[in-house]
Every structure is written in C-alpha cells, then in structure tokens.
N, C-alpha and C positions, 0 to 999 in steps of 0.2 A: 600254213609255216607250224612246227613244233613249239612248245614253249621256252622261254628263255629260262635257264637255268643257270644260277650263280652262285660261287661259294662268298658265302658271308662270314668275314673274319672276326664278326662277334658273335654267331654262334658256332662258328667252325663246322657249318655244314653247307652243303650244296641247296638252295632255295629256288623256287620257280619266282621270277621278276615279277610283280604286281604294283603297278606303279599307284603313287598317291594319286596322282591327278589321271585319271582315265586317258588314254593317247597320248601323254606326255611321259619325257625322263627327265629328271634333272638331276644334273650332274655337277660335283664338286671336285675340283682336284688340286691337291696339295701341289703348288707350283715353285718356280727355284728362289733361292735367294740369291739376288743379283749383284755379290760382291765378287765373282770371278767367272772364268769361261765354264759353263758346263762340260762335266767328262762323259762319256760314254754310258757309263754305269747309269748317271743322273736320267741320261736322254731314254733309256729303256722303260723308265716310268712314263714317260709322256708315248712312246709309241702303245704302249698298253693302255695309257688311257683313250688314246684317239681308237684303237681297236674296239673297245668297249664302245663308244661312241659312235663308229661306224656299224657294228653290228645293232644296237641299240636302233640306227636308221634305218637299216637294211629290215629290221622286224616290224617297221612301221609307224614307230612313235616318233613324235615330234621331240627333238632334242635340243633342251637348253643347258649350255655345257660351260662350266666357269672353270676359269684357269687362274690363280690369284699369282701375281708379281710380289715376293716379299724384298721390301726396299727399307726396311726399318725392323729393329725387335729380336732377330734372331741372333743368338748369341754362338760363340765360338765352339762352344760345345751343344751337341742335341741334346745333353743333359741339364739344359739350363742354366748353365754356367760360363763364366770367362764376360771377357769384351762384346759387343755389337759386334758382329762382323761387317757391316757397313764401315762403321767408325773405324775400325783397323783397318780397312782394305783403303779407307781414305787418306789415312794416317801414311800408311807406306808409300801410297803413290802421289802422295802432296797434292791430291786433288779434294774436292769438295765429294761428300758421301752422295749429293745428288747427281754430280756428273758420272760418279763411278756406277749409279744404280742406271741412269741413261745409257753408258757404254755397253754394260753387259746385258741388261735387256736386249737391246737391238742386236748384240750378238746371238742372244738364245733365239730369238724371235729369226735370225736368217738359217739356224738349225732347223728350227721347227719348219721353216718352208722347204729344206734342202731334203729332209723324210718325210714329204708329204703328208704333214700333222696337219689334219683339218684346224682352220681359225675355230677357236670358241665363240660361243656367243657375247662372251664379254671375257675382258682381261682386266680382272680387279686389282687395283695397284693399292698396296696397303695404307701407304701415306695419306692417300685422299678419303680413307674412311678412319682417321684418327677422332674427329669429333664424334663420330656413330660407337667408336670404342668406348670412349670417356661414359656416355650414356649407358652402352651394355653393362660396363664395369659398375655403375652407379646401381644397375637394376639388382644387381647380384651380390651388393656390399653385407646382405646379411648370413653369406656363406664366405665373407673374405675377414680379413684381420688386417691392420697395418701396422708395418715397423719403419724404423728410418729409412730403409732402404727401398722400402714400396709397398702395395698393397698385394696380399697373399692369400690365394683359394686355401680354404680349410678343405682338405680331401675328404674327411670323415662326414662332412655335411650332405653328402650325396651317396644314394645305395650303389652299391657294387662297384667302388672306385677300383680301376683297373681291371674289370673284367675282361676287356678286348684284350690286353696284354697277358692274362692268366695269372695277373700279382694281385695281392692284396698288401693293404695297407702295414701291417705289422710284421711283414717279411721280408727277411733280406736286409741287406744295408740298402741305404738310399741311393737312387740314381740320378738324383736332383742335388744340386747345389747345395751344400750344408750354409744357413745362414742362422747366426743366432738369433733367437726367440721365436724359430717356427714352430709350430705346433706338433706338424707330424714331419716325418724324413721327406715324404711325398708332395706338401705342400708347394705350390709353385707361384710365381709372379705373375700378377694380374697386370701391375703398373709397376715400372722401375723409377724411381725417384734419383733424380739426377745428384751425386754426392756433394756435399758441401764445398766449395770450393773449385768444382768443376763445371765446364760449360761442353755441353755435346753440339754436334752440328746439326743433329734431329733430336730437337726436344719441344716440349709442348706444356702450358700449364692446364692442369686438373687439380681435381679437390683433395689430391694426395702427394702434391707438389709438382714440380718443374719435371718433367721426364719424358719416358717413352713406353708406348704399350709394351706387354708382354708377348712374345712371337705366339701362345698357343691362342690367346685372345683375338688375334687377327683374323684367322680363320672362322671361328665360330660367328663373328660380327660379318664378315663379305659373306660368308654361306646363308646367314639368314635373310641379311640384306637383300639378296639377289635372287634366292631359290625359295625362301620362307621355311619354317620348321613345321613339319617335317620335310624333307626332302628324300630324293629315292637313292642316291649311291654317293659316296665320300669315297674318293681314291687317293693311292700315294704309296710309295715304296714302304717294303716292309720294315724298315727301321723305324718309321713312324707309327707303328702300330706298340711300340713299348712305352712311350713317353707322350709325344706330341696329341696324337688322337686320342689316349685315355685323359686327356687335361683338356680336349676340346668338348668329350663327351660330357665332362664333370661341369663344365660351364654350362652347356647346353641344357643340362639337366636343371641347373640352379634357375636359368631363365626361363623354362618351362613350366618349373615348379612339378616336374613329373619325373618319372625313371626313363623317357625316351631319350635315345642317343642325339637325336638331330637329323640324322641320317637312318634310313631303314636298314640299307647294307652298305658293311665298311668292308671295300676290297682293297688289297695289296699284292703287288708285282714282289717278286723276290729278287735276290741280288745277281749283277753282273760281277761275276769274280773274275781276277786274275790269278795267275799260279803263285802271287804272295798274300791271297786274300782279296776280302772286298776292296774295290777302287775308293779311293779316299783322296778328295783335296789335300788332307791334312799332312799326308807324306811327301808334299811336294810337286812331285812330277805326274801327271796325269793325263790319259790319253782323252783328244778332243774329239769332236768329229770333223775339226779342219785339219787334224793329224793324219786322219784315214785318207781324207782325201789329196793330203798332199803327198801319200803313199799311192795314190791311184786308184783307189777303192771308190765305187760309186755309192753317195750314201746309201739308196735303196738297198744295197748289198747288207750294210747292217740292219736297215730294218728287215729285210728277208731274213736273217740270222736271230732276230730277237723272234719272229714269227716263227720260226722251226721248231721253238721250245716253248712249252707251256708258261705260262706269265707266272705261275706260283712255284715253278722250277729253279733252282739255280742255274744259271747259265755262264758257263766258262767261256771267257774272251780268249782267242788265240788268234794270231792271224792266220793259220792256217785254218780254222772255222771260218772266218771271215773268208779266206779265198775262196772255201768251198762254196758258202752261200753264194759268191759273186758268180761263181761258174754256173751254179744253178740260174740264178738270175739272166745270165748269157743264154742260156738253153732256152728258157722261157721267150725270151726278146727272141731269139732267130725263129721259134717255132710262131710265135706271131706274126713275125715278119713275113712269112711263108702261106699266111691265111689269105684266100682270095677276098678281093674287095665285093663286099656287099652290105647293102642296107640293113639294120638290125630287124629282126622278125619277132612276132610272137613264137616263144617257144612251145613247141607242141611235139617234138621227136619225142618219143619215150624217154631214148636213151639218155637224152640232153636233159630231160625233167628229172629223171632218176640220180643226175651228178647234181644239180641244182638241190634236190630234197637232201641228197647227203650232205652235201655242205651246209645247207641250212641244218641239219641234226648235228655236225660236227660245231659250228660257231655257237649255236643254241646249247651247248655240253659244256658251260663255263669257259666260252670262249677258246674251244682246241682248234688254235689255228694250225697245228701242224699237221693234224688229220685233212682240215679244209685243204688246204694247200695242194694234196693228192688228188683232192677231187677236182681243183683247179686244172693241174695239169693233166688229168684225164681227159678233161674238157677242151683243152687246148690242143691235145696232140692226138686224139682218136680219129681214125680216118672214115670217113664217109659223112660225117655229120653235116648237115645243110649251115651253108657258110653265114647264112644271116642269122639263122637260131645260135648256131655257136658263138657269134660274136655278142648277141644279145647277153647272153648268159654268163659269159666270161666278163663282160661289161658288168652285171649284176654282184659276180664275186670279187672280183678287183675293187668295186666301190668299197668292200668289206676289207681286203688285204691292203689297199693303198699303194701294191707295187707299178702303176703305170707300164703295165706290159703292154696293153695296147698303144700307148701313146709313145713309148721309149723306140729307138734304133741303135742297134749294133754300134752306129758311129756315135750317139750321144753316151754309150757305157764308156768310154774310152776317156780317162781323164790323166793328164800328164802329172806326174809328180813334181812339187815346187823344185826339185833340184834339175831337172829335166828341161834341157835349153832347148831341144826341137820341136817343133809344132807337127801337127798331123800330116799337112801335105808333103813336107820334108822327109817324115819319116815314110811314106808311100812312094814316094820317090826315090830314096835310097832301096826299097824293098822291091820296084822295079827293077832297079839297075841290078840288085843282087840277081834277082830270075833271070834275067838275062844272062848274066854271069856263068850262073850255072848250067842254063840251056847250052853254053858256048863251052862248057868244062872249062872254064876259068876260076878253078876253086881259089884260088890265091886271093883274087878279088872279091870272091864271095865270100870267104873268110874274113877278109879285111872289113868289107862292109859290115858283118854281122858284129865284128869285135867293136866297130865305131858306134853301132847303134846301141850294143851293152853299156859303153861307156856313156852312152847320153840315157841312160835309164830304160832302154827299148828293148825287151826279150823277143827273140824271132823265135816264133813256134812251128816249125818243121814237124810235118806230120800231127799237126793237133786233132784229135779226134773232134773236135768242135767246128774244123775247118779255120780257126784264129790265124791268120798271118802273124801277127805280133800281140804282146802284151806290154803294158808297161810294169817295169821291174818293181819289186816293193823289198 
C-alpha cells in the first residue's frame, strides 16, 4: 500500500500520516449538540469522519475513534455568546434539558445507523466528564482570570493563538462575546457562572462558582481522557476551524505547557450548501435525513452524494444532485445483483489487483473518494473477471465506501414517501394490471392506472434505461 497523505488544516499542507503510537490511529471527532435534529449539512461531517476511519482501517491501523455528544455548554452562537442551546430548547419544549438531550441523541444515532456510519470506540457524553473538566480547568488557572460571569482563558498566554484559523489576537473585530473586563477580545469562557438569582437545569459547583463548563473545554477534556495527548487526528466541520478548535488548541497548550496542539493533524470538511447559502438551524426550516427518506430517497444515496465530492470542497445540495446520486447507486446495485454467486477468493488477477491498487492510491491521496468510486465501478462492471476475486476486491473497496453494494437489493432501495398510501405489493399489482391493459391495447385503463399511481406518489417509468418499472415521485 502507498502511504496515507492527509491535509492538515494547522499547516495548510498535505502530510504523510505517521501515527503517534505505531500501528494505531487515534481520532477525535466533534459530535453534535443534541438540542435539535441534525440537518443533512451536519451529517456530512460524520460521513467524512467515518470515511477517514474506514480508510485508516483499510490501511491496516487499529482505529480508536471517539465522537462526543455535547449536552451542555454550547451557546446559541458558535461565537461563544447567547444562552445555552440545551437550556433554550428545554424551555421552549417545556421539558427537562436531560430529556431533550436523550431524545435528540437517539435521533442522531438513528441517522448514524441509516447512513452506515460505523460505531466509534466510544461515544463520550459531555455531562459525564464535568468533574474532569473542573480538574482540567484548575490545572490551567495560571492561563486564566476570573470575572463575575466566570473563568476566562487569556489567549495571550499561549504561542500563536489563532494559527489554525490564520488569525491574530490584535486583528479585526472580536468574533467572541464582548464581556466587560475581558483582557483581550478573543479570550473565552472556561467556566460560566450562573448569574445571581438564576438557576440552570444543568449546573455544578466549582471553585469559580456554581455554573457550567464552557463548550471549548469539553472537547479538550474528553480527547485527553480517552486518547491522551498527543493523539493523531482531530476532525470537525470547517466552521470549527475559526473559533472552537483554536480555543481547544489554546487549552491543550496550557495543559501540556508546550506549543503542541493536542492533535498532530486537524482535518475539516467543507460546508454542504443550498442555494440560499450554508444550511443552518437558525433559519428555522432545515432538511433532515428523515425528510429525504420521506421523499423516497434511500439514506445511502445521500452518503454517495457526499462521497462524489472531495470532503474539502463545498458541496451544493439540490434534489437533482441527490436524485443523480440515487440513480448511480441503483446502477451499482443492479450490477452487483447480476454478479454470479461465488466464494470470495484471493485476488491474483492482475487487472483486479490494478484496480485495487488504483483505489488505494485514490483514498490515500487525502481521501479522494470521487476518484476511488470510478475504480470501484470498474471492478464492479468489467467483464471477464473471476467471480470470487471480483467479490473479494469489491468487499475490500466497499468496506471503505460504506455503500453496502453487495448487500442491498433493488427492492430494498425503494422507500415509500411519507404521504404515499400504497405499499409495494399494491404497486406491483396495479403495474401488472396496467401491463395487461397495454397488451390488450386498452389504453384508457392503462392511463387510468398510471394516473392512480401518480396520485399515490408513484411514477411509472415506461422505457426507463435502467429497466426500472416505477419509482417513488419526489
């Protein structure tokens, strides 16, 4: 295998992956704040992190992957201002913050499963680490100062603060909440004291008053506790590159009394955007994975759409793009269904070996899944390959892509839209009746059945090049 090369946001360069611990890969991924459903833009980050983990496994590393669940401390603005998202959601719903966290964590985990994202070694829940957060904060008090509103980190006490975001302390306007008494605009809260006369649902006693940890503190504490400093790779969305991750790095430097960032490589996926700009829950309406399923799209069509673009490129979401990815997935499934049954065999055919090598070269080049997909499809469709060797090669490749091409069937790709009353047997029965009517040249009956199916959300696909008899209209 060729060396794995990854783009490091910290150095803005492609680097050869060299693990801290030989044979191991330790990865931390910033997980969701569970105050609402995750929109499909959020889920791109987890498809990316899963792909990274799958590539590391493919390359032979023992993967230790952590994804956190933020159930406290994240404010309504990523710029570290406003109210706690969990407290706000709980008040709006008239429920406890703990109930809100459990409900939306379960919803997120369902989406993880439907996208065939592998389970990490550990789901780290922020509220389970509050005592460790207080201990961590005590250890870096020399880099902090206290105000009535809480404990703040002095960003001037660490080297090259903002290097990840390519920003400097004295440049531009503050991206962080203005607080009276802050020494520098970029200083951020380590611990937020509950204001006098108020009571939070989630609050703890600390040396700096009763309150809750800052969002940035959580990831530093959990990554150190579960992976140790330094570890190999820290991932997240590109929005984390500007504030959250620079603040994590500052805390890690203070903790380790060095210029080290905590992780050797920092990786960020770009935005999924719609025609109105990047997706955001703050705009009110947003697309969830369930919304795509309700319109008849299989979740793995969305996964494939993500894999068709490089993770560092912006990816525009349209239903046309999703439909094209779904058609491509259907073609793959149809080709796989035509493969002869055979026991997997050692890959020795030079042509299959070449496709595997080209696939390895692509994913080793900073996770170039778009190129890797072409080699997967070549191995899937080229005539004359030994059946057992082909299946073995496809299984190795799909272990990286996570598309379940050898497991799914054409029937399993059909999902009924939420507003479609007809089930699949009923659809097939009416289609058979329509075929009989057409054969008898009873076009009035044929048209009536077609219109009936259309009203139920089923589009009849006469002459479809894929040989698909029908699809669920979106």
